[in-house]
VEXDREN-2710 file (C-alpha; in Angstrom, 1 decimal):
% VEXDREN-2710
k/r/px/py/pz
1/MET/167.3/145.4/9.0
2/PHE/165.4/145.5/5.7
3/VAL/167.1/146.7/2.5
4/ARG/166.6/146.0/-1.4
5/VAL/169.7/145.7/-3.4
6/PHE/170.9/144.1/-6.5
7/ARG/171.9/140.6/-7.0
8/ASP/175.4/141.7/-9.2
9/ASP/175.9/144.4/-6.5
10/ILE/176.8/142.3/-3.7
11/ILE/177.2/138.7/-5.8
12/GLU/181.7/139.2/-5.6
13/GLY/181.6/140.3/-2.1
14/LEU/179.6/137.2/-1.0
15/GLN/181.5/135.5/-3.2
16/LYS/184.8/136.4/-1.4
17/SER/183.3/136.3/1.9
18/ALA/182.3/132.6/1.5
19/SER/185.7/131.5/0.4
20/ILE/187.4/132.7/3.8
21/ILE/185.0/131.3/6.1
22/PRO/184.3/127.1/7.3
23/ALA/182.2/125.3/5.2
24/LYS/180.8/122.6/7.6
25/THR/183.4/122.7/10.5
26/GLY/184.2/125.0/13.5
27/ALA/181.9/127.2/15.5
28/ALA/178.7/128.5/13.8
29/PHE/179.8/132.4/14.2
30/LEU/182.3/131.8/12.1
31/ARG/180.3/129.9/9.3
32/THR/178.2/133.0/9.0
33/ILE/178.2/136.0/6.9
34/TRP/177.2/139.2/8.6
35/LEU/175.3/142.0/7.0
36/LYS/174.5/145.6/7.9
37/ALA/172.8/147.9/6.8
38/GLU/173.7/151.8/7.8
39/ASP/174.5/155.0/6.3
40/GLY/173.2/153.5/3.0
41/ALA/174.7/150.8/2.2
42/LEU/175.0/147.7/2.9
43/LYS/177.9/145.8/4.4
44/ILE/179.1/142.3/3.8
45/MET/181.5/140.5/6.6
46/ALA/183.0/137.1/7.4
47/THR/186.0/136.1/9.4
48/ASP/187.8/132.4/10.3
49/SER/189.1/134.3/13.1
50/ASN/191.7/135.2/11.3
51/LEU/191.5/136.4/7.9
52/GLU/188.7/139.4/7.7
53/PHE/186.5/140.7/4.6
54/CYS/184.4/143.9/5.2
55/GLY/182.8/145.3/1.7
56/SER/180.4/147.7/1.4
57/TYR/177.7/148.1/-1.6
58/LYS/174.9/150.8/-3.2
59/ALA/171.5/149.8/-1.6
60/GLU/168.3/151.2/-0.8
61/ILE/167.8/151.1/3.2
62/VAL/164.7/151.0/4.7
63/GLN/165.4/149.8/8.0
64/GLU/169.1/150.0/9.6
65/GLY/170.1/146.8/11.2
66/LEU/172.5/143.8/11.8
67/ALA/171.7/140.0/10.6
68/GLY/174.1/137.0/10.8
69/VAL/173.1/134.1/7.9
70/GLN/174.1/130.6/7.4
71/GLY/177.2/131.9/5.0
72/ARG/177.4/129.0/2.2
73/ALA/174.0/128.8/2.4
74/PHE/172.7/132.7/1.9
75/TYR/175.8/133.0/-0.7
76/ASP/174.6/129.7/-2.7
77/LEU/171.4/130.9/-3.0
78/MET/172.3/134.4/-4.1
79/ARG/174.9/132.7/-6.5
80/LYS/171.3/131.1/-8.2
81/LEU/169.5/133.8/-8.1
82/PRO/168.6/135.7/-11.6
83/SER/169.8/139.2/-12.3
84/GLY/167.6/142.0/-10.3
85/GLN/166.7/143.1/-7.0
86/ILE/166.2/141.5/-4.2
87/THR/165.0/142.6/-0.6
88/ILE/166.4/141.2/2.3
89/ARG/164.9/141.5/6.1
90/THR/164.9/140.4/9.3
91/ASP/161.8/138.9/10.9
92/GLU/162.2/139.5/15.0
93/ALA/159.6/137.0/15.7
94/THR/160.7/134.3/14.2
95/LYS/164.5/135.0/13.9
96/ASN/164.7/134.4/10.6
97/ALA/166.1/136.9/7.5
98/ILE/163.6/136.9/4.8
99/ILE/164.9/137.2/0.8
100/GLU/162.3/137.6/-1.5
101/GLN/162.9/138.9/-5.3
102/GLY/159.5/138.7/-7.7
103/SER/157.7/135.4/-6.4
104/ARG/160.5/133.8/-4.7
105/LYS/160.8/133.8/-1.1
106/TYR/163.2/132.1/1.1
107/LYS/164.0/132.5/4.8
108/LEU/167.3/131.5/6.6
109/PRO/167.5/131.7/10.2
110/VAL/169.6/134.8/11.6
111/ASN/172.3/134.3/14.4
112/ASP/171.7/136.7/17.9
113/PRO/173.9/139.6/16.9
114/SER/175.9/139.3/20.2
115/TRP/177.9/136.7/18.2
116/PHE/179.2/139.7/16.2
117/GLN/182.5/140.3/17.1
118/LYS/184.3/144.1/16.1
119/PHE/186.8/144.0/12.9
120/SER/190.1/145.0/13.5
121/ASP/190.0/148.9/12.0
122/TYR/192.1/149.8/8.7
123/PRO/194.7/152.5/10.1
124/GLU/193.9/156.2/9.8
125/SER/197.3/157.0/8.5
126/GLY/200.2/155.2/6.9
127/GLY/198.7/153.5/4.0
128/VAL/200.5/153.4/0.4
129/PHE/199.4/152.8/-2.7
130/TRP/200.4/149.6/-4.7
131/SER/199.4/147.3/-7.8
132/GLY/197.1/144.6/-7.5
133/ASP/198.7/142.8/-9.9
134/PHE/202.1/143.9/-9.3
135/LEU/201.5/142.4/-6.0
136/GLN/199.8/138.9/-6.9
137/GLU/203.2/138.3/-9.6
138/LEU/205.1/138.9/-6.6
139/ILE/203.4/136.1/-4.5
140/ASP/203.2/134.0/-7.8
141/ARG/206.7/134.3/-7.8
142/VAL/208.1/133.4/-4.0
143/ALA/204.9/131.0/-2.8
144/PHE/206.1/127.9/-4.6
145/CYS/208.9/128.1/-2.2
146/ILE/207.6/128.5/1.1
147/SER/207.2/125.3/2.9
148/ASP/203.4/123.8/2.9
149/GLU/204.1/123.0/6.6
150/ASP/202.8/125.3/8.9
151/THR/205.0/123.6/12.0
152/MET/207.7/124.7/10.1
153/GLU/207.0/128.2/11.7
154/ALA/208.9/130.7/9.7
155/ILE/209.5/128.9/6.0
156/ALA/206.2/128.5/6.2
157/CYS/205.7/132.3/5.8
158/MET/206.3/134.8/3.1
159/ASN/209.1/137.3/3.9
160/MET/209.2/140.8/3.3
161/VAL/211.9/143.2/3.9
162/GLY/213.1/146.9/3.2
163/LYS/216.7/147.6/2.7
164/ASP/218.7/150.9/2.1
165/VAL/221.0/149.4/-1.0
166/GLU/223.8/152.1/-2.5
167/GLY/221.2/154.9/-1.7
168/GLU/218.1/153.0/-3.1
169/LYS/215.1/151.5/-1.0
170/VAL/215.0/148.3/-2.2
171/VAL/212.3/145.3/-1.0
172/GLU/213.0/142.2/-1.1
173/VAL/210.1/139.5/-1.2
174/CYS/211.3/135.6/-0.7
175/GLY/210.3/132.1/-0.1
176/LEU/212.0/129.6/1.2
177/ASN/211.3/125.5/2.0
178/GLY/214.9/124.5/3.2
179/HIS/215.4/122.9/-0.7
180/GLN/214.3/125.5/-2.8
181/PHE/215.4/129.4/-2.3
182/ALA/212.8/132.5/-4.5
183/MET/213.7/136.3/-3.8
184/VAL/212.2/139.1/-5.9
185/ARG/213.8/142.6/-5.4
186/PHE/212.6/145.6/-6.6
187/VAL/213.1/149.7/-6.0
188/ASN/210.0/151.3/-4.4
189/ASP/210.8/153.8/-1.3
190/ASP/206.5/153.9/-0.5
191/ILE/206.7/150.0/0.3
192/ALA/210.4/150.1/1.7
193/GLY/209.4/152.9/4.2
194/LEU/205.6/151.4/5.0
195/LEU/207.6/147.9/6.4
196/PRO/208.8/147.9/10.0
197/GLU/213.0/147.1/10.5
198/ASN/212.7/143.8/10.6
199/GLY/209.9/143.0/7.9
200/ILE/207.2/141.3/8.3
201/LEU/206.3/137.5/7.7
202/VAL/202.9/135.7/6.6
203/GLN/201.7/132.5/6.7
204/LYS/201.5/130.7/3.2
205/LYS/198.0/129.8/3.8
206/TYR/196.9/133.4/4.4
207/VAL/199.2/134.4/1.0
208/SER/197.4/132.2/-0.9
209/GLU/194.0/134.1/0.5
210/LEU/195.5/137.2/-0.2
211/LYS/196.3/136.5/-4.1
212/LYS/192.5/135.5/-4.7
213/TRP/191.6/138.3/-3.5
214/LEU/193.3/140.8/-5.3
215/THR/193.2/142.0/-8.6
216/ALA/194.7/143.8/-11.3
217/ASP/193.5/147.2/-10.0
218/GLU/195.4/149.5/-7.8
219/ILE/195.2/148.7/-4.0
220/GLU/196.2/150.2/-0.6
221/LEU/198.4/148.5/2.0
222/ALA/198.8/149.7/5.8
223/ILE/200.4/147.7/8.6
224/SER/199.5/147.7/12.2
225/ASP/201.5/145.9/15.1
226/LYS/199.6/142.7/14.3
227/ARG/197.7/142.9/10.7
228/LEU/198.5/144.1/7.0
229/PHE/196.1/145.4/5.9
230/CYS/194.9/146.0/1.6
231/ARG/191.8/148.0/0.9
232/THR/191.0/148.7/-3.0
233/GLY/191.8/151.9/-4.2
234/ASP/187.4/152.6/-3.7
235/ARG/187.7/151.7/-0.6
236/ARG/184.7/149.5/-1.1
237/GLU/186.7/146.7/0.4
238/THR/189.1/145.3/3.0
239/PHE/190.7/142.8/3.3
240/SER/193.1/141.5/6.3
241/LEU/195.2/138.9/7.6
242/PRO/197.5/138.4/10.7
243/LEU/201.1/138.8/10.6
244/SER/203.8/136.1/12.0
245/TYR/206.7/136.9/14.3
246/TYR/208.9/133.8/13.8
247/GLN/212.6/134.8/13.3
248/TYR/213.7/134.6/9.5
249/PRO/216.5/132.4/8.1
250/ASP/219.7/134.7/7.7
251/TYR/219.8/133.9/3.3
252/GLN/222.6/135.9/2.7
253/GLY/225.0/133.5/3.1
254/PHE/223.9/131.2/0.2
255/LEU/223.2/134.1/-1.9
256/ALA/226.6/135.0/-1.8
257/LYS/227.8/131.1/-2.3
258/VAL/225.9/131.7/-5.7
259/GLN/227.5/135.3/-6.2
260/GLY/230.9/134.0/-5.7
261/ASN/233.5/133.1/-7.9
262/GLY/234.7/129.1/-8.8
263/ALA/231.4/128.5/-10.1
264/SER/230.7/126.8/-12.9
265/SER/228.2/128.6/-15.4
266/LEU/225.3/127.1/-17.5
267/SER/222.9/128.8/-20.0
268/PHE/220.2/127.4/-22.2
269/ALA/217.7/128.3/-24.1
270/ARG/214.2/127.9/-21.4
271/THR/211.3/126.4/-23.7
272/GLU/213.7/124.0/-25.2
273/MET/214.7/122.7/-21.8
274/ILE/211.6/122.7/-20.2
275/GLU/210.6/120.4/-23.3
276/SER/212.8/118.0/-22.8
277/LEU/212.2/118.2/-18.8
278/ASP/208.8/117.0/-19.2
279/ARG/209.3/114.0/-21.7
280/ILE/212.4/113.2/-19.3
281/MET/209.6/112.6/-16.3
282/ILE/207.7/109.9/-17.8
283/PHE/210.8/108.3/-17.0
284/ASN/210.8/109.0/-13.6
285/SER/209.4/107.0/-10.3
286/GLU/209.0/107.7/-6.9
287/THR/212.7/106.4/-5.5
288/ASN/214.0/108.2/-8.6
289/ARG/212.3/111.5/-9.3
290/CYS/215.5/113.7/-10.8
291/VAL/217.1/114.4/-14.1
292/ASN/220.8/113.9/-14.5
293/PHE/222.6/116.5/-16.0
294/VAL/225.8/115.1/-17.6
295/PHE/228.1/117.7/-19.0
296/ASN/230.4/117.3/-22.0
297/GLY/231.3/120.6/-23.8
298/GLN/228.6/122.8/-25.1
299/GLU/226.7/119.6/-25.4
300/LEU/224.6/119.2/-22.3
301/THR/222.8/115.4/-22.1
302/LEU/219.5/114.8/-19.8
303/PHE/219.4/111.3/-18.5
304/SER/217.0/109.4/-16.2
305/GLN/216.2/106.2/-15.4
306/GLY/214.0/103.6/-13.5
307/GLN/213.2/99.9/-12.4
308/ASP/209.8/99.8/-13.9
309/VAL/209.6/102.3/-16.3
310/GLY/212.6/102.5/-18.4
311/GLN/215.6/104.9/-19.3
312/ALA/215.3/108.4/-21.4
313/SER/218.1/110.3/-22.4
314/GLU/218.3/113.5/-24.8
315/SER/220.9/116.5/-25.8
316/ILE/220.4/119.6/-26.0
317/GLN/223.2/122.5/-27.3
318/VAL/224.6/124.9/-24.3
319/ASP/227.1/127.1/-23.2
320/PHE/228.8/125.7/-20.4
321/SER/231.7/127.0/-18.6
322/GLY/233.9/125.4/-15.5
323/GLU/234.8/122.0/-14.2
324/LEU/231.7/120.3/-12.4
325/GLU/231.2/116.8/-14.8
326/LYS/227.3/116.2/-13.8
327/ILE/224.3/117.1/-11.2
328/ALA/220.7/116.1/-10.5
329/PHE/218.0/117.9/-9.7
330/PRO/214.3/116.6/-8.7
331/THR/212.9/117.2/-12.5
332/ARG/208.9/118.3/-11.6
333/ASN/210.8/121.4/-9.3
334/LEU/213.1/122.4/-12.5
335/ILE/210.4/122.3/-14.6
336/GLU/208.2/124.5/-12.2
337/ILE/211.3/127.2/-11.8
338/LEU/211.6/127.7/-15.5
339/GLY/207.8/128.5/-16.1
340/HIS/208.1/131.0/-13.7
341/TYR/211.0/133.3/-15.9
342/SER/210.0/135.0/-19.1
343/SER/213.3/135.0/-21.2
344/ASP/214.3/133.0/-23.8
345/ARG/217.9/132.3/-22.0
346/VAL/217.9/131.5/-18.7
347/SER/221.7/130.7/-16.7
348/PHE/222.4/128.3/-13.9
349/THR/225.0/129.4/-11.5
350/LEU/226.3/125.9/-10.1
351/THR/228.6/126.0/-7.2
352/GLY/229.0/121.9/-6.8
353/SER/227.6/118.6/-7.6
354/GLU/225.6/119.2/-4.3
355/GLY/226.0/122.8/-3.6
356/PRO/223.7/125.8/-4.1
357/CYS/222.6/126.6/-7.9
358/GLY/221.2/130.2/-8.8
359/ILE/219.0/130.8/-11.3
360/ARG/218.5/134.2/-13.0
361/SER/217.6/135.0/-16.9
362/GLU/218.4/138.7/-18.3
363/GLN/215.0/140.2/-18.6
364/ASP/214.2/138.8/-15.1
365/LYS/217.0/140.2/-13.3
366/ASP/215.4/141.2/-10.2
367/TYR/214.5/137.4/-10.2
368/LEU/216.6/135.3/-8.1
369/VAL/215.8/130.8/-8.1
370/ILE/218.0/129.3/-5.8
371/ILE/217.5/124.9/-5.4
372/MET/219.8/122.3/-4.0
373/PRO/220.8/119.7/-6.6
374/MET/220.2/115.9/-5.2
375/LYS/222.4/113.1/-4.7
376/ILE/223.5/111.5/-7.3
377/VAL/223.1/107.5/-6.4
378/GLU/224.8/105.5/-9.6
379/GLU/222.6/102.9/-10.1
380/THR/222.3/100.6/-13.4
381/TYR/219.0/99.0/-14.6
382/PHE/219.8/98.1/-18.1
383/LYS/222.7/97.2/-20.5
384/GLU/223.0/97.4/-24.0
385/GLU/224.0/94.3/-25.7
386/ASN/226.1/93.8/-28.2
387/ASP/224.9/91.6/-31.4
END
């Protein structure tokens, strides 16, 4: 292999390759970045045996060939070199890749080409184009509700399923971890048509890597029996990941609860609530991570106390209707949830002190988060004394 290529043309592809390969552990061939010179381009490929990245970049090909180099070392070298043309060639006698830029010269050992494993082929038909930044936003809005435990099977995955709703092709994207649930719904005939009947499941760790790869540019999506493929609109880069085949929980039951009658309703200024919760959280402790909501007409009192950290109480004006007297939520989780909304005001549907709470807003009509309250334990650490 012998190529001449400009450093700035390949550095982004190398960064994306290096981000998915193991840094130090794992088999040597998984720590490899593969360079393939053919058809007037330099292909950069990497895999961790699950994720696969392949990018094709313009280069001057003197001699076609395939070489596997130590991925992290090669990327670090390219990252620290200045802009300009670089020559990369393999020396068959010494089994080295020789990298040169001006007076600079470096040698890296190359792996046996027999180690190279063929990458998954992008499906030739059935792909649809989609907005990369919209997919990023979807991931951001549901990923925080996906379980971090791989052993949790389906609820460690993002669920995406297409449905027919009143004659429209609706896509639901969901995340669930046992005490929180998030769902974004949107109408898209192409994406709904692309999805298999039971939808797809993608493990959270792969969802996070997909989000890193995405940009605001248009992408092309395709699905095979085992993998989800994403390709840039110019077809220069392809990123693919494995699908999971667990049975996703039926979430229609708790959706029905927060959409039914008889629940209490609460609405408030979102920013004011976040700021109050942020102060209240100072008074949370390892044993008391919640904020208590105490309802008194149109005034809501936020309260927290801990044996070692003191107590806090704030009141804000709200719109409230219902019979509920008090409820408790994990403070940090509530702050995070409210941060994913864009509306000035947010509404809670409260089904009971220990029942699911649905969170919505006017400007985010297609977005729903459900959080389970915490059980209230009455404890008194402080007592005001009369003079």
